[in-house]
C-alpha positions, 0 to 999 in steps of 0.5 A: 729108225724104221726097224725094216729099213736102214736110214729110212725112219723119221729124223729127230735131230740132224747134224752135217759135216761139210765134206771137201778135199781135206776131209779123210774118213778118219776125220768123219769117224772122229766127228761121229764119235763127238756128235753121236752122244749129243745127238742121241740126247737131243733126239730123246729130248725132242721125242719127249717135247710136246708138239715136236714133229720129226722130219718124215724122210719118206715125204722128202723123196730121199731114197734110203741108204744102202751101204755095202761093206768094203773089201780090202781090194776096193782100195787098189789104185788104178793110176790110169784114173784121174788124180781127183778120183784117186785122191778121193779113194785115198781119203775114203780108204785111209785110217782107220781102214786098210788104206789105198794101195798100189805096188812098187815096180809091180812087186812091193805093196805100198799103202797110201795114207794121205795124198792130194791132187796138185797143179803144176806150172808146166805140162806133164808127159809121163805114164800113169803111175810114173814117179816124177820127183818131189812135190811142194809139200815134200811128198812124191809126185805121181803121174795119173791118167789125168793130173798129178797126185802128191803122195804125202804119206805112204808106207811100204810093206815093211813099214818104211816110208816110200822113197822119193827117187823118181826112177821107179813106177807104181803099178795098179 
């Protein structure tokens, strides 16, 4: 690392974690716990190897990363957004973090831990945040600004599970 920049120094070793719609932030943390010790040993070995040339990030044109801390309110769901973006927010906010959240009928906080975008075999006429019933995985289907999200795991403020009834609304 360059002591004056974050993620800007020469690269002595690299690993890549393929990201897709099934990877949650907790999976990333678990993966990092596994590979960082191995990478540290490999980077030290590479640094001591005669003729090894670390990758010069500056020459690659990669801009140094600036990561700012997330605030709890960054996990608030806006149901007017599309289902793909909401599913990404859920994956990025899940354990070990505070979770993505919404409010049941505008009052009771609901934390969503796992969710995915779903395709239905029919058109949907529903308001964003309207619960539409049960999905194929047994979760709660919710209409979004564009598309439908299936909530696979969610907890109420008291720790109980989100009810599957379709007579209520989730509000951002």
